[in-house]
C-alpha positions as CSV (number, residue, x, y, z in Angstrom):
1,X,0.0,0.0,0.0
2,X,1.5,3.3,-1.0
3,X,1.8,6.1,1.7
4,X,-0.3,8.4,-0.3
5,X,-3.2,6.1,-0.2
6,X,-2.7,5.3,3.5
7,X,-2.6,9.0,4.4
8,X,-6.0,9.4,2.6
9,X,-7.6,6.5,4.5
10,X,-6.5,8.0,7.9
11,X,-8.3,11.4,7.2
12,X,-11.6,9.8,6.3
13,X,-13.9,9.4,9.2
14,X,-15.0,5.6,9.6
15,X,-18.4,5.1,8.2
16,X,-20.0,3.0,10.5
17,X,-19.4,4.9,13.8
18,X,-20.4,8.0,11.9
19,X,-23.7,6.4,10.9
20,X,-24.5,5.2,14.5
21,X,-23.7,8.7,16.0
22,X,-25.9,10.2,13.3
23,X,-28.7,7.7,14.1
24,X,-28.6,8.5,17.7
25,X,-28.5,12.3,17.1
26,X,-31.3,12.2,14.5
27,X,-33.4,10.1,17.0
28,X,-33.0,12.9,19.5
29,X,-34.2,15.5,17.0
30,X,-37.2,13.4,15.8
31,X,-38.3,12.9,19.5
32,X,-37.9,16.6,20.3
33,X,-39.9,17.7,17.3
34,X,-42.6,15.1,17.7
35,X,-43.1,16.0,21.4
36,X,-43.0,19.7,20.8
37,X,-45.3,19.9,17.9
38,X,-47.7,16.8,17.3
39,X,-49.3,16.5,20.8
40,X,-50.8,19.9,20.6
41,X,-51.5,19.9,17.0
42,X,-53.1,16.5,16.2
43,X,-53.5,15.2,19.9
44,X,-51.2,12.2,19.9
45,X,-49.0,11.1,22.8
46,X,-45.5,11.9,23.5
47,X,-42.8,9.4,22.3
48,X,-39.8,7.9,24.0
49,X,-36.4,8.2,22.6
50,X,-36.4,4.5,21.6
51,X,-39.8,5.0,19.9
52,X,-38.2,8.0,18.0
53,X,-35.3,5.9,16.7
54,X,-37.9,3.1,15.6
55,X,-39.8,5.8,13.8
56,X,-36.7,7.1,12.0
57,X,-35.7,3.7,10.9
58,X,-39.2,2.9,9.7
59,X,-39.4,6.0,7.7
60,X,-36.0,5.2,6.2
61,X,-37.1,1.8,5.2
62,X,-40.5,2.9,3.8
63,X,-39.4,6.0,2.1
64,X,-35.7,6.1,1.6
65,X,-35.0,2.6,0.9
66,X,-31.5,1.1,1.8
67,X,-29.4,3.3,-0.5
68,X,-26.4,5.0,1.1
69,X,-24.2,7.7,-0.3
70,X,-24.8,10.6,-2.4
71,X,-27.9,10.9,-4.7
72,X,-27.1,9.5,-8.1
73,X,-29.5,11.7,-10.2
74,X,-30.8,8.8,-12.0
75,X,-32.7,10.6,-14.8
76,X,-34.3,8.3,-17.5
77,X,-33.2,8.5,-21.0
78,X,-30.0,10.8,-20.1
79,X,-31.9,13.7,-18.8
80,X,-34.1,16.4,-20.1
81,X,-31.4,18.2,-21.9
82,X,-30.7,15.2,-24.2
83,X,-34.3,15.0,-25.4
84,X,-34.3,18.7,-26.4
85,X,-31.0,18.6,-28.1
86,X,-32.3,15.4,-30.0
87,X,-35.6,17.3,-30.9
88,X,-33.7,20.5,-32.1
89,X,-31.7,18.4,-34.4
90,X,-34.6,16.6,-36.1
91,X,-35.9,17.7,-39.5
92,X,-39.5,18.7,-39.9
93,X,-40.4,15.4,-41.4
94,X,-38.7,13.5,-38.4
95,X,-40.7,15.7,-36.0
96,X,-44.0,14.9,-37.7
97,X,-43.2,11.2,-37.7
98,X,-42.3,11.3,-34.2
99,X,-45.5,13.1,-33.3
100,X,-47.6,10.7,-35.2
101,X,-45.9,7.7,-33.3
102,X,-46.7,9.2,-30.1
103,X,-50.3,9.8,-31.2
104,X,-50.6,6.1,-31.9
105,X,-49.1,5.1,-28.7
106,X,-51.0,7.4,-26.3
107,X,-54.1,7.9,-28.3
108,X,-55.5,11.3,-29.6
109,X,-56.0,13.8,-26.8
110,X,-57.2,17.0,-27.8
């Protein structure tokens, strides 16, 4: 292992401990917000710290999935700019043919 690579690894915080610390910190925030806002607003009971952690994990499972890391910006078909560029480079005949194909696929909507 080169010294350059080992120096980089020493500067990065370990993933697992940072994730655990973040989970505990966010659980405290969820508990505080729930207990400060929701009982008066929608007449629910206060929650404990461990229920807040369970709620946080449940929301992550239901709404966030198990993806970690930065968002990947998965835009279908290469993104909106690609279609605009493709449309601008089409001739009038190609545009008419394209529109007709979409009318056949999607039906005629006025």
